[in-house]
mmCIF file as Biopython writes it, N, C-alpha, C and O atoms, coordinates in Angstrom:
data_model
#
loop_
_atom_site.group_PDB
_atom_site.id
_atom_site.type_symbol
_atom_site.label_atom_id
_atom_site.label_alt_id
_atom_site.label_comp_id
_atom_site.label_asym_id
_atom_site.label_entity_id
_atom_site.label_seq_id
_atom_site.pdbx_PDB_ins_code
_atom_site.Cartn_x
_atom_site.Cartn_y
_atom_site.Cartn_z
_atom_site.occupancy
_atom_site.B_iso_or_equiv
_atom_site.auth_seq_id
_atom_site.auth_asym_id
_atom_site.pdbx_PDB_model_num
ATOM 1   N N  . UNK A ? 1  ? 205.910 -154.172 34.472 1.0 0.0 1  A 1 
ATOM 2   C CA . UNK A ? 1  ? 205.732 -154.008 33.036 1.0 0.0 1  A 1 
ATOM 3   C C  . UNK A ? 1  ? 206.636 -154.978 32.296 1.0 0.0 1  A 1 
ATOM 4   O O  . UNK A ? 1  ? 207.814 -155.116 32.624 1.0 0.0 1  A 1 
ATOM 5   N N  . UNK A ? 2  ? 206.089 -155.639 31.312 1.0 0.0 2  A 1 
ATOM 6   C CA . UNK A ? 2  ? 206.840 -156.601 30.508 1.0 0.0 2  A 1 
ATOM 7   C C  . UNK A ? 2  ? 207.796 -155.847 29.586 1.0 0.0 2  A 1 
ATOM 8   O O  . UNK A ? 2  ? 207.416 -154.853 28.968 1.0 0.0 2  A 1 
ATOM 9   N N  . UNK A ? 3  ? 209.048 -156.328 29.498 1.0 0.0 3  A 1 
ATOM 10  C CA . UNK A ? 3  ? 210.052 -155.662 28.669 1.0 0.0 3  A 1 
ATOM 11  C C  . UNK A ? 3  ? 210.420 -156.439 27.421 1.0 0.0 3  A 1 
ATOM 12  O O  . UNK A ? 3  ? 211.056 -155.885 26.525 1.0 0.0 3  A 1 
ATOM 13  N N  . UNK A ? 4  ? 210.036 -157.727 27.334 1.0 0.0 4  A 1 
ATOM 14  C CA . UNK A ? 4  ? 210.390 -158.551 26.203 1.0 0.0 4  A 1 
ATOM 15  C C  . UNK A ? 4  ? 209.136 -159.090 25.525 1.0 0.0 4  A 1 
ATOM 16  O O  . UNK A ? 4  ? 208.035 -159.033 26.072 1.0 0.0 4  A 1 
ATOM 17  N N  . UNK A ? 5  ? 209.333 -159.612 24.324 1.0 0.0 5  A 1 
ATOM 18  C CA . UNK A ? 5  ? 208.227 -160.279 23.647 1.0 0.0 5  A 1 
ATOM 19  C C  . UNK A ? 5  ? 208.210 -161.746 24.045 1.0 0.0 5  A 1 
ATOM 20  O O  . UNK A ? 5  ? 209.215 -162.287 24.505 1.0 0.0 5  A 1 
ATOM 21  N N  . UNK A ? 6  ? 207.078 -162.374 23.866 1.0 0.0 6  A 1 
ATOM 22  C CA . UNK A ? 6  ? 206.981 -163.815 24.048 1.0 0.0 6  A 1 
ATOM 23  C C  . UNK A ? 6  ? 205.951 -164.355 23.084 1.0 0.0 6  A 1 
ATOM 24  O O  . UNK A ? 6  ? 205.095 -163.619 22.594 1.0 0.0 6  A 1 
ATOM 25  N N  . UNK A ? 7  ? 206.040 -165.651 22.813 1.0 0.0 7  A 1 
ATOM 26  C CA . UNK A ? 7  ? 205.132 -166.290 21.868 1.0 0.0 7  A 1 
ATOM 27  C C  . UNK A ? 7  ? 204.376 -167.414 22.551 1.0 0.0 7  A 1 
ATOM 28  O O  . UNK A ? 7  ? 204.908 -168.116 23.411 1.0 0.0 7  A 1 
ATOM 29  N N  . UNK A ? 8  ? 203.111 -167.567 22.144 1.0 0.0 8  A 1 
ATOM 30  C CA . UNK A ? 8  ? 202.253 -168.637 22.633 1.0 0.0 8  A 1 
ATOM 31  C C  . UNK A ? 8  ? 201.700 -169.350 21.404 1.0 0.0 8  A 1 
ATOM 32  O O  . UNK A ? 8  ? 201.254 -168.702 20.457 1.0 0.0 8  A 1 
ATOM 33  N N  . UNK A ? 9  ? 201.728 -170.672 21.415 1.0 0.0 9  A 1 
ATOM 34  C CA . UNK A ? 9  ? 201.193 -171.456 20.305 1.0 0.0 9  A 1 
ATOM 35  C C  . UNK A ? 9  ? 200.074 -172.355 20.818 1.0 0.0 9  A 1 
ATOM 36  O O  . UNK A ? 9  ? 200.191 -172.979 21.872 1.0 0.0 9  A 1 
ATOM 37  N N  . UNK A ? 10 ? 198.998 -172.406 20.061 1.0 0.0 10 A 1 
ATOM 38  C CA . UNK A ? 10 ? 197.860 -173.267 20.374 1.0 0.0 10 A 1 
ATOM 39  C C  . UNK A ? 10 ? 197.632 -174.143 19.152 1.0 0.0 10 A 1 
ATOM 40  O O  . UNK A ? 10 ? 197.616 -173.645 18.026 1.0 0.0 10 A 1 
ATOM 41  N N  . UNK A ? 11 ? 197.459 -175.432 19.361 1.0 0.0 11 A 1 
ATOM 42  C CA . UNK A ? 11 ? 197.257 -176.328 18.236 1.0 0.0 11 A 1 
ATOM 43  C C  . UNK A ? 11 ? 196.269 -177.427 18.563 1.0 0.0 11 A 1 
ATOM 44  O O  . UNK A ? 11 ? 196.041 -177.745 19.730 1.0 0.0 11 A 1 
ATOM 45  N N  . UNK A ? 12 ? 195.691 -177.998 17.536 1.0 0.0 12 A 1 
ATOM 46  C CA . UNK A ? 12 ? 194.766 -179.102 17.724 1.0 0.0 12 A 1 
ATOM 47  C C  . UNK A ? 12 ? 194.254 -179.592 16.391 1.0 0.0 12 A 1 
ATOM 48  O O  . UNK A ? 12 ? 194.514 -178.997 15.345 1.0 0.0 12 A 1 
ATOM 49  N N  . UNK A ? 13 ? 193.533 -180.669 16.447 1.0 0.0 13 A 1 
ATOM 50  C CA . UNK A ? 13 ? 192.954 -181.225 15.222 1.0 0.0 13 A 1 
ATOM 51  C C  . UNK A ? 13 ? 191.908 -180.263 14.668 1.0 0.0 13 A 1 
ATOM 52  O O  . UNK A ? 13 ? 191.249 -179.542 15.417 1.0 0.0 13 A 1 
ATOM 53  N N  . UNK A ? 14 ? 191.769 -180.265 13.368 1.0 0.0 14 A 1 
ATOM 54  C CA . UNK A ? 14 ? 190.770 -179.410 12.731 1.0 0.0 14 A 1 
ATOM 55  C C  . UNK A ? 14 ? 189.398 -179.721 13.310 1.0 0.0 14 A 1 
ATOM 56  O O  . UNK A ? 14 ? 189.015 -180.885 13.430 1.0 0.0 14 A 1 
ATOM 57  N N  . UNK A ? 15 ? 188.669 -178.684 13.666 1.0 0.0 15 A 1 
ATOM 58  C CA . UNK A ? 15 ? 187.329 -178.852 14.225 1.0 0.0 15 A 1 
ATOM 59  C C  . UNK A ? 15 ? 187.286 -178.871 15.739 1.0 0.0 15 A 1 
ATOM 60  O O  . UNK A ? 15 ? 186.202 -178.925 16.320 1.0 0.0 15 A 1 
ATOM 61  N N  . UNK A ? 16 ? 188.447 -178.826 16.400 1.0 0.0 16 A 1 
ATOM 62  C CA . UNK A ? 16 ? 188.461 -178.835 17.861 1.0 0.0 16 A 1 
ATOM 63  C C  . UNK A ? 16 ? 188.241 -177.455 18.480 1.0 0.0 16 A 1 
ATOM 64  O O  . UNK A ? 16 ? 188.135 -177.343 19.702 1.0 0.0 16 A 1 
ATOM 65  N N  . UNK A ? 17 ? 188.171 -176.432 17.681 1.0 0.0 17 A 1 
ATOM 66  C CA . UNK A ? 17 ? 187.913 -175.106 18.219 1.0 0.0 17 A 1 
ATOM 67  C C  . UNK A ? 17 ? 189.150 -174.366 18.664 1.0 0.0 17 A 1 
ATOM 68  O O  . UNK A ? 17 ? 189.127 -173.698 19.698 1.0 0.0 17 A 1 
ATOM 69  N N  . UNK A ? 18 ? 190.221 -174.465 17.922 1.0 0.0 18 A 1 
ATOM 70  C CA . UNK A ? 18 ? 191.462 -173.776 18.259 1.0 0.0 18 A 1 
ATOM 71  C C  . UNK A ? 18 ? 191.350 -172.274 17.996 1.0 0.0 18 A 1 
ATOM 72  O O  . UNK A ? 18 ? 191.930 -171.473 18.730 1.0 0.0 18 A 1 
ATOM 73  N N  . UNK A ? 19 ? 190.623 -171.892 16.976 1.0 0.0 19 A 1 
ATOM 74  C CA . UNK A ? 19 ? 190.546 -170.487 16.576 1.0 0.0 19 A 1 
ATOM 75  C C  . UNK A ? 19 ? 189.851 -169.621 17.626 1.0 0.0 19 A 1 
ATOM 76  O O  . UNK A ? 19 ? 190.300 -168.503 17.881 1.0 0.0 19 A 1 
ATOM 77  N N  . UNK A ? 20 ? 188.788 -170.095 18.229 1.0 0.0 20 A 1 
ATOM 78  C CA . UNK A ? 20 ? 188.015 -169.279 19.176 1.0 0.0 20 A 1 
ATOM 79  C C  . UNK A ? 20 ? 188.817 -168.898 20.416 1.0 0.0 20 A 1 
ATOM 80  O O  . UNK A ? 20 ? 188.876 -167.711 20.738 1.0 0.0 20 A 1 
ATOM 81  N N  . UNK A ? 21 ? 189.438 -169.839 21.131 1.0 0.0 21 A 1 
ATOM 82  C CA . UNK A ? 21 ? 190.230 -169.419 22.284 1.0 0.0 21 A 1 
ATOM 83  C C  . UNK A ? 21 ? 191.423 -168.554 21.884 1.0 0.0 21 A 1 
ATOM 84  O O  . UNK A ? 21 ? 191.837 -167.678 22.643 1.0 0.0 21 A 1 
ATOM 85  N N  . UNK A ? 22 ? 191.977 -168.798 20.695 1.0 0.0 22 A 1 
ATOM 86  C CA . UNK A ? 22 ? 193.074 -167.966 20.216 1.0 0.0 22 A 1 
ATOM 87  C C  . UNK A ? 22 ? 192.639 -166.533 19.993 1.0 0.0 22 A 1 
ATOM 88  O O  . UNK A ? 22 ? 193.361 -165.601 20.346 1.0 0.0 22 A 1 
ATOM 89  N N  . UNK A ? 23 ? 191.457 -166.347 19.408 1.0 0.0 23 A 1 
ATOM 90  C CA . UNK A ? 23 ? 190.919 -164.999 19.204 1.0 0.0 23 A 1 
ATOM 91  C C  . UNK A ? 23 ? 190.661 -164.301 20.540 1.0 0.0 23 A 1 
ATOM 92  O O  . UNK A ? 23 ? 190.964 -163.118 20.693 1.0 0.0 23 A 1 
ATOM 93  N N  . UNK A ? 24 ? 190.112 -165.019 21.489 1.0 0.0 24 A 1 
ATOM 94  C CA . UNK A ? 24 ? 189.842 -164.445 22.809 1.0 0.0 24 A 1 
ATOM 95  C C  . UNK A ? 24 ? 191.142 -164.032 23.493 1.0 0.0 24 A 1 
ATOM 96  O O  . UNK A ? 24 ? 191.229 -162.948 24.071 1.0 0.0 24 A 1 
ATOM 97  N N  . UNK A ? 25 ? 192.156 -164.905 23.425 1.0 0.0 25 A 1 
ATOM 98  C CA . UNK A ? 25 ? 193.444 -164.607 24.038 1.0 0.0 25 A 1 
ATOM 99  C C  . UNK A ? 25 ? 194.088 -163.387 23.379 1.0 0.0 25 A 1 
ATOM 100 O O  . UNK A ? 25 ? 194.625 -162.521 24.069 1.0 0.0 25 A 1 
ATOM 101 N N  . UNK A ? 26 ? 194.036 -163.316 22.044 1.0 0.0 26 A 1 
ATOM 102 C CA . UNK A ? 26 ? 194.609 -162.178 21.326 1.0 0.0 26 A 1 
ATOM 103 C C  . UNK A ? 26 ? 193.909 -160.876 21.709 1.0 0.0 26 A 1 
ATOM 104 O O  . UNK A ? 26 ? 194.573 -159.862 21.926 1.0 0.0 26 A 1 
ATOM 105 N N  . UNK A ? 27 ? 192.590 -160.889 21.793 1.0 0.0 27 A 1 
ATOM 106 C CA . UNK A ? 27 ? 191.842 -159.686 22.180 1.0 0.0 27 A 1 
ATOM 107 C C  . UNK A ? 27 ? 192.153 -159.277 23.615 1.0 0.0 27 A 1 
ATOM 108 O O  . UNK A ? 27 ? 192.202 -158.087 23.926 1.0 0.0 27 A 1 
ATOM 109 N N  . UNK A ? 28 ? 192.362 -160.256 24.488 1.0 0.0 28 A 1 
ATOM 110 C CA . UNK A ? 28 ? 192.722 -159.958 25.877 1.0 0.0 28 A 1 
ATOM 111 C C  . UNK A ? 28 ? 194.089 -159.281 25.945 1.0 0.0 28 A 1 
ATOM 112 O O  . UNK A ? 28 ? 194.263 -158.301 26.670 1.0 0.0 28 A 1 
ATOM 113 N N  . UNK A ? 29 ? 195.056 -159.799 25.194 1.0 0.0 29 A 1 
ATOM 114 C CA . UNK A ? 29 ? 196.383 -159.186 25.166 1.0 0.0 29 A 1 
ATOM 115 C C  . UNK A ? 29 ? 196.316 -157.769 24.623 1.0 0.0 29 A 1 
ATOM 116 O O  . UNK A ? 29 ? 196.941 -156.856 25.165 1.0 0.0 29 A 1 
ATOM 117 N N  . UNK A ? 30 ? 195.556 -157.590 23.555 1.0 0.0 30 A 1 
ATOM 118 C CA . UNK A ? 30 ? 195.439 -156.274 22.936 1.0 0.0 30 A 1 
ATOM 119 C C  . UNK A ? 30 ? 194.757 -155.281 23.866 1.0 0.0 30 A 1 
ATOM 120 O O  . UNK A ? 30 ? 195.174 -154.126 23.951 1.0 0.0 30 A 1 
ATOM 121 N N  . UNK A ? 31 ? 193.721 -155.713 24.559 1.0 0.0 31 A 1 
ATOM 122 C CA . UNK A ? 31 ? 193.027 -154.796 25.475 1.0 0.0 31 A 1 
ATOM 123 C C  . UNK A ? 31 ? 193.882 -154.470 26.699 1.0 0.0 31 A 1 
ATOM 124 O O  . UNK A ? 31 ? 193.608 -153.504 27.412 1.0 0.0 31 A 1 
ATOM 125 N N  . UNK A ? 32 ? 194.925 -155.281 26.944 1.0 0.0 32 A 1 
ATOM 126 C CA . UNK A ? 32 ? 195.861 -155.009 28.032 1.0 0.0 32 A 1 
ATOM 127 C C  . UNK A ? 32 ? 196.940 -154.016 27.610 1.0 0.0 32 A 1 
ATOM 128 O O  . UNK A ? 32 ? 197.814 -153.667 28.404 1.0 0.0 32 A 1 
ATOM 129 N N  . UNK A ? 33 ? 196.877 -153.565 26.362 1.0 0.0 33 A 1 
ATOM 130 C CA . UNK A ? 33 ? 197.828 -152.574 25.875 1.0 0.0 33 A 1 
ATOM 131 C C  . UNK A ? 33 ? 199.049 -153.151 25.198 1.0 0.0 33 A 1 
ATOM 132 O O  . UNK A ? 33 ? 199.986 -152.412 24.896 1.0 0.0 33 A 1 
ATOM 133 N N  . UNK A ? 34 ? 199.066 -154.453 24.949 1.0 0.0 34 A 1 
ATOM 134 C CA . UNK A ? 34 ? 200.206 -155.071 24.290 1.0 0.0 34 A 1 
ATOM 135 C C  . UNK A ? 34 ? 200.003 -155.113 22.784 1.0 0.0 34 A 1 
ATOM 136 O O  . UNK A ? 34 ? 198.870 -155.143 22.303 1.0 0.0 34 A 1 
ATOM 137 N N  . UNK A ? 35 ? 201.091 -155.113 22.052 1.0 0.0 35 A 1 
ATOM 138 C CA . UNK A ? 35 ? 201.058 -155.271 20.603 1.0 0.0 35 A 1 
ATOM 139 C C  . UNK A ? 35 ? 201.189 -156.751 20.304 1.0 0.0 35 A 1 
ATOM 140 O O  . UNK A ? 35 ? 201.767 -157.496 21.096 1.0 0.0 35 A 1 
ATOM 141 N N  . UNK A ? 36 ? 200.656 -157.189 19.167 1.0 0.0 36 A 1 
ATOM 142 C CA . UNK A ? 36 ? 200.776 -158.603 18.851 1.0 0.0 36 A 1 
ATOM 143 C C  . UNK A ? 36 ? 200.787 -158.849 17.358 1.0 0.0 36 A 1 
ATOM 144 O O  . UNK A ? 36 ? 200.374 -158.016 16.552 1.0 0.0 36 A 1 
ATOM 145 N N  . UNK A ? 37 ? 201.280 -160.034 17.026 1.0 0.0 37 A 1 
ATOM 146 C CA . UNK A ? 37 ? 201.290 -160.534 15.665 1.0 0.0 37 A 1 
ATOM 147 C C  . UNK A ? 37 ? 200.790 -161.969 15.762 1.0 0.0 37 A 1 
ATOM 148 O O  . UNK A ? 37 ? 201.370 -162.776 16.489 1.0 0.0 37 A 1 
ATOM 149 N N  . UNK A ? 38 ? 199.739 -162.294 15.051 1.0 0.0 38 A 1 
ATOM 150 C CA . UNK A ? 38 ? 199.155 -163.638 15.110 1.0 0.0 38 A 1 
ATOM 151 C C  . UNK A ? 38 ? 199.266 -164.304 13.746 1.0 0.0 38 A 1 
ATOM 152 O O  . UNK A ? 38 ? 199.142 -163.654 12.708 1.0 0.0 38 A 1 
ATOM 153 N N  . UNK A ? 39 ? 199.500 -165.599 13.767 1.0 0.0 39 A 1 
ATOM 154 C CA . UNK A ? 39 ? 199.627 -166.373 12.535 1.0 0.0 39 A 1 
ATOM 155 C C  . UNK A ? 39 ? 198.839 -167.668 12.668 1.0 0.0 39 A 1 
ATOM 156 O O  . UNK A ? 39 ? 199.080 -168.455 13.584 1.0 0.0 39 A 1 
ATOM 157 N N  . UNK A ? 40 ? 197.906 -167.886 11.763 1.0 0.0 40 A 1 
ATOM 158 C CA . UNK A ? 40 ? 197.133 -169.135 11.707 1.0 0.0 40 A 1 
ATOM 159 C C  . UNK A ? 40 ? 197.711 -170.024 10.622 1.0 0.0 40 A 1 
ATOM 160 O O  . UNK A ? 40 ? 197.955 -169.572 9.503  1.0 0.0 40 A 1 
ATOM 161 N N  . UNK A ? 41 ? 197.930 -171.288 10.955 1.0 0.0 41 A 1 
ATOM 162 C CA . UNK A ? 41 ? 198.398 -172.264 9.971  1.0 0.0 41 A 1 
ATOM 163 C C  . UNK A ? 41 ? 197.364 -173.369 9.893  1.0 0.0 41 A 1 
ATOM 164 O O  . UNK A ? 41 ? 197.130 -174.081 10.869 1.0 0.0 41 A 1 
ATOM 165 N N  . UNK A ? 42 ? 196.751 -173.510 8.738  1.0 0.0 42 A 1 
ATOM 166 C CA . UNK A ? 42 ? 195.730 -174.522 8.525  1.0 0.0 42 A 1 
ATOM 167 C C  . UNK A ? 42 ? 196.286 -175.621 7.632  1.0 0.0 42 A 1 
ATOM 168 O O  . UNK A ? 42 ? 196.695 -175.352 6.502  1.0 0.0 42 A 1 
ATOM 169 N N  . UNK A ? 43 ? 196.306 -176.828 8.113  1.0 0.0 43 A 1 
ATOM 170 C CA . UNK A ? 43 ? 196.689 -177.977 7.295  1.0 0.0 43 A 1 
ATOM 171 C C  . UNK A ? 43 ? 195.446 -178.419 6.518  1.0 0.0 43 A 1 
ATOM 172 O O  . UNK A ? 43 ? 194.374 -177.837 6.684  1.0 0.0 43 A 1 
ATOM 173 N N  . UNK A ? 44 ? 195.578 -179.410 5.698  1.0 0.0 44 A 1 
ATOM 174 C CA . UNK A ? 44 ? 194.461 -179.896 4.912  1.0 0.0 44 A 1 
ATOM 175 C C  . UNK A ? 44 ? 193.368 -180.445 5.829  1.0 0.0 44 A 1 
ATOM 176 O O  . UNK A ? 44 ? 193.565 -181.450 6.511  1.0 0.0 44 A 1 
ATOM 177 N N  . UNK A ? 45 ? 192.233 -179.782 5.836  1.0 0.0 45 A 1 
ATOM 178 C CA . UNK A ? 45 ? 191.115 -180.225 6.668  1.0 0.0 45 A 1 
ATOM 179 C C  . UNK A ? 45 ? 190.508 -181.504 6.087  1.0 0.0 45 A 1 
ATOM 180 O O  . UNK A ? 45 ? 189.964 -182.323 6.829  1.0 0.0 45 A 1 
ATOM 181 N N  . UNK A ? 46 ? 190.597 -181.677 4.787  1.0 0.0 46 A 1 
ATOM 182 C CA . UNK A ? 46 ? 190.045 -182.868 4.135  1.0 0.0 46 A 1 
ATOM 183 C C  . UNK A ? 46 ? 190.734 -184.125 4.665  1.0 0.0 46 A 1 
ATOM 184 O O  . UNK A ? 46 ? 190.090 -185.153 4.871  1.0 0.0 46 A 1 
ATOM 185 N N  . UNK A ? 47 ? 192.031 -184.036 4.880  1.0 0.0 47 A 1 
ATOM 186 C CA . UNK A ? 47 ? 192.785 -185.194 5.362  1.0 0.0 47 A 1 
ATOM 187 C C  . UNK A ? 47 ? 192.850 -185.245 6.888  1.0 0.0 47 A 1 
ATOM 188 O O  . UNK A ? 47 ? 193.602 -186.049 7.438  1.0 0.0 47 A 1 
ATOM 189 N N  . UNK A ? 48 ? 192.090 -184.417 7.575  1.0 0.0 48 A 1 
ATOM 190 C CA . UNK A ? 48 ? 192.102 -184.427 9.040  1.0 0.0 48 A 1 
ATOM 191 C C  . UNK A ? 48 ? 193.318 -183.753 9.628  1.0 0.0 48 A 1 
ATOM 192 O O  . UNK A ? 48 ? 193.827 -184.172 10.668 1.0 0.0 48 A 1 
ATOM 193 N N  . UNK A ? 49 ? 193.787 -182.707 8.968  1.0 0.0 49 A 1 
ATOM 194 C CA . UNK A ? 49 ? 194.990 -182.002 9.407  1.0 0.0 49 A 1 
ATOM 195 C C  . UNK A ? 49 ? 194.794 -181.230 10.697 1.0 0.0 49 A 1 
ATOM 196 O O  . UNK A ? 49 ? 193.704 -181.211 11.270 1.0 0.0 49 A 1 
ATOM 197 N N  . UNK A ? 50 ? 195.853 -180.603 11.140 1.0 0.0 50 A 1 
ATOM 198 C CA . UNK A ? 50 ? 195.831 -179.831 12.371 1.0 0.0 50 A 1 
ATOM 199 C C  . UNK A ? 50 ? 195.796 -178.343 12.074 1.0 0.0 50 A 1 
ATOM 200 O O  . UNK A ? 50 ? 196.167 -177.907 10.984 1.0 0.0 50 A 1 
ATOM 201 N N  . UNK A ? 51 ? 195.347 -177.566 13.055 1.0 0.0 51 A 1 
ATOM 202 C CA . UNK A ? 51 ? 195.316 -176.119 12.997 1.0 0.0 51 A 1 
ATOM 203 C C  . UNK A ? 51 ? 196.242 -175.596 14.087 1.0 0.0 51 A 1 
ATOM 204 O O  . UNK A ? 51 ? 196.209 -176.074 15.221 1.0 0.0 51 A 1 
ATOM 205 N N  . UNK A ? 52 ? 197.066 -174.615 13.739 1.0 0.0 52 A 1 
ATOM 206 C CA . UNK A ? 52 ? 197.979 -174.022 14.704 1.0 0.0 52 A 1 
ATOM 207 C C  . UNK A ? 52 ? 197.800 -172.513 14.703 1.0 0.0 52 A 1 
ATOM 208 O O  . UNK A ? 52 ? 197.673 -171.902 13.642 1.0 0.0 52 A 1 
ATOM 209 N N  . UNK A ? 53 ? 197.789 -171.918 15.871 1.0 0.0 53 A 1 
ATOM 210 C CA . UNK A ? 53 ? 197.748 -170.467 16.015 1.0 0.0 53 A 1 
ATOM 211 C C  . UNK A ? 53 ? 198.926 -170.073 16.876 1.0 0.0 53 A 1 
ATOM 212 O O  . UNK A ? 53 ? 199.081 -170.572 17.990 1.0 0.0 53 A 1 
ATOM 213 N N  . UNK A ? 54 ? 199.761 -169.179 16.366 1.0 0.0 54 A 1 
ATOM 214 C CA . UNK A ? 54 ? 200.892 -168.664 17.121 1.0 0.0 54 A 1 
ATOM 215 C C  . UNK A ? 54 ? 200.699 -167.171 17.308 1.0 0.0 54 A 1 
ATOM 216 O O  . UNK A ? 54 ? 200.445 -166.447 16.345 1.0 0.0 54 A 1 
ATOM 217 N N  . UNK A ? 55 ? 200.817 -166.711 18.542 1.0 0.0 55 A 1 
ATOM 218 C CA . UNK A ? 55 ? 200.679 -165.292 18.867 1.0 0.0 55 A 1 
ATOM 219 C C  . UNK A ? 55 ? 201.982 -164.836 19.503 1.0 0.0 55 A 1 
ATOM 220 O O  . UNK A ? 55 ? 202.425 -165.414 20.496 1.0 0.0 55 A 1 
ATOM 221 N N  . UNK A ? 56 ? 202.593 -163.813 18.943 1.0 0.0 56 A 1 
ATOM 222 C CA . UNK A ? 56 ? 203.775 -163.193 19.538 1.0 0.0 56 A 1 
ATOM 223 C C  . UNK A ? 56 ? 203.347 -161.821 20.022 1.0 0.0 56 A 1 
ATOM 224 O O  . UNK A ? 56 ? 202.726 -161.066 19.274 1.0 0.0 56 A 1 
ATOM 225 N N  . UNK A ? 57 ? 203.672 -161.490 21.268 1.0 0.0 57 A 1 
ATOM 226 C CA . UNK A ? 57 ? 203.201 -160.250 21.867 1.0 0.0 57 A 1 
ATOM 227 C C  . UNK A ? 57 ? 204.312 -159.564 22.653 1.0 0.0 57 A 1 
ATOM 228 O O  . UNK A ? 57 ? 205.277 -160.201 23.075 1.0 0.0 57 A 1 
ATOM 229 N N  . UNK A ? 58 ? 204.162 -158.279 22.840 1.0 0.0 58 A 1 
ATOM 230 C CA . UNK A ? 58 ? 205.144 -157.514 23.601 1.0 0.0 58 A 1 
ATOM 231 C C  . UNK A ? 58 ? 204.701 -156.068 23.760 1.0 0.0 58 A 1 
ATOM 232 O O  . UNK A ? 58 ? 203.688 -155.659 23.193 1.0 0.0 58 A 1 
ATOM 233 N N  . UNK A ? 59 ? 205.459 -155.293 24.529 1.0 0.0 59 A 1 
ATOM 234 C CA . UNK A ? 59 ? 205.082 -153.906 24.809 1.0 0.0 59 A 1 
ATOM 235 C C  . UNK A ? 59 ? 205.307 -152.956 23.630 1.0 0.0 59 A 1 
ATOM 236 O O  . UNK A ? 59 ? 204.720 -151.875 23.584 1.0 0.0 59 A 1 
ATOM 237 N N  . UNK A ? 60 ? 206.165 -153.361 22.665 1.0 0.0 60 A 1 
ATOM 238 C CA . UNK A ? 60 ? 206.426 -152.548 21.482 1.0 0.0 60 A 1 
ATOM 239 C C  . UNK A ? 60 ? 205.882 -153.265 20.251 1.0 0.0 60 A 1 
ATOM 240 O O  . UNK A ? 60 ? 205.502 -154.434 20.322 1.0 0.0 60 A 1 
ATOM 241 N N  . UNK A ? 61 ? 205.847 -152.563 19.130 1.0 0.0 61 A 1 
ATOM 242 C CA . UNK A ? 61 ? 205.313 -153.138 17.897 1.0 0.0 61 A 1 
ATOM 243 C C  . UNK A ? 61 ? 206.014 -154.455 17.567 1.0 0.0 61 A 1 
ATOM 244 O O  . UNK A ? 61 ? 207.243 -154.530 17.578 1.0 0.0 61 A 1 
ATOM 245 N N  . UNK A ? 62 ? 205.233 -155.487 17.276 1.0 0.0 62 A 1 
ATOM 246 C CA . UNK A ? 62 ? 205.750 -156.809 16.925 1.0 0.0 62 A 1 
ATOM 247 C C  . UNK A ? 62 ? 205.566 -156.981 15.426 1.0 0.0 62 A 1 
ATOM 248 O O  . UNK A ? 62 ? 204.439 -156.998 14.931 1.0 0.0 62 A 1 
ATOM 249 N N  . UNK A ? 63 ? 206.673 -157.108 14.705 1.0 0.0 63 A 1 
ATOM 250 C CA . UNK A ? 63 ? 206.594 -157.137 13.241 1.0 0.0 63 A 1 
ATOM 251 C C  . UNK A ? 63 ? 206.867 -158.511 12.646 1.0 0.0 63 A 1 
ATOM 252 O O  . UNK A ? 63 ? 206.722 -158.689 11.436 1.0 0.0 63 A 1 
ATOM 253 N N  . UNK A ? 64 ? 207.260 -159.491 13.462 1.0 0.0 64 A 1 
ATOM 254 C CA . UNK A ? 64 ? 207.534 -160.815 12.921 1.0 0.0 64 A 1 
ATOM 255 C C  . UNK A ? 64 ? 207.289 -161.874 13.997 1.0 0.0 64 A 1 
ATOM 256 O O  . UNK A ? 64 ? 206.990 -161.544 15.144 1.0 0.0 64 A 1 
ATOM 257 N N  . UNK A ? 65 ? 207.415 -163.125 13.625 1.0 0.0 65 A 1 
ATOM 258 C CA . UNK A ? 65 ? 207.157 -164.210 14.566 1.0 0.0 65 A 1 
ATOM 259 C C  . UNK A ? 65 ? 208.432 -164.760 15.199 1.0 0.0 65 A 1 
ATOM 260 O O  . UNK A ? 65 ? 208.358 -165.617 16.080 1.0 0.0 65 A 1 
ATOM 261 N N  . UNK A ? 66 ? 209.608 -164.279 14.762 1.0 0.0 66 A 1 
ATOM 262 C CA . UNK A ? 66 ? 210.869 -164.810 15.266 1.0 0.0 66 A 1 
ATOM 263 C C  . UNK A ? 66 ? 211.660 -163.790 16.046 1.0 0.0 66 A 1 
ATOM 264 O O  . UNK A ? 66 ? 211.181 -162.700 16.360 1.0 0.0 66 A 1 
ATOM 265 N N  . UNK A ? 67 ? 212.884 -164.172 16.351 1.0 0.0 67 A 1 
ATOM 266 C CA . UNK A ? 67 ? 213.783 -163.276 17.074 1.0 0.0 67 A 1 
ATOM 267 C C  . UNK A ? 67 ? 214.208 -162.121 16.202 1.0 0.0 67 A 1 
ATOM 268 O O  . UNK A ? 67 ? 214.239 -162.219 14.976 1.0 0.0 67 A 1 
ATOM 269 N N  . UNK A ? 68 ? 214.533 -161.035 16.853 1.0 0.0 68 A 1 
ATOM 270 C CA . UNK A ? 68 ? 215.034 -159.867 16.105 1.0 0.0 68 A 1 
ATOM 271 C C  . UNK A ? 68 ? 216.436 -160.144 15.595 1.0 0.0 68 A 1 
ATOM 272 O O  . UNK A ? 68 ? 217.223 -160.834 16.243 1.0 0.0 68 A 1 
ATOM 273 N N  . UNK A ? 69 ? 216.734 -159.605 14.441 1.0 0.0 69 A 1 
ATOM 274 C CA . UNK A ? 69 ? 218.118 -159.687 13.958 1.0 0.0 69 A 1 
ATOM 275 C C  . UNK A ? 69 ? 218.862 -158.477 14.491 1.0 0.0 69 A 1 
ATOM 276 O O  . UNK A ? 69 ? 218.294 -157.393 14.628 1.0 0.0 69 A 1 
ATOM 277 N N  . UNK A ? 70 ? 220.128 -158.671 14.788 1.0 0.0 70 A 1 
ATOM 278 C CA . UNK A ? 70 ? 220.914 -157.577 15.366 1.0 0.0 70 A 1 
ATOM 279 C C  . UNK A ? 70 ? 221.761 -156.896 14.347 1.0 0.0 70 A 1 
ATOM 280 O O  . UNK A ? 70 ? 222.482 -155.953 14.674 1.0 0.0 70 A 1 
#
């Protein structure tokens, strides 16, 4: 059983299909019983920007994308 959270980031040029594999990965993690927080960052598509998806997951509720404060 996993005891810590971890983050995975997927990125690519706009139109390369970053969102679809990210959605599949997030649903797989969720169906495995893990909690997650996902964040999509879309740059300007007009200028050929990039798309980034960051997923943070763990066995307990994940409320942010960074480290916990102590």
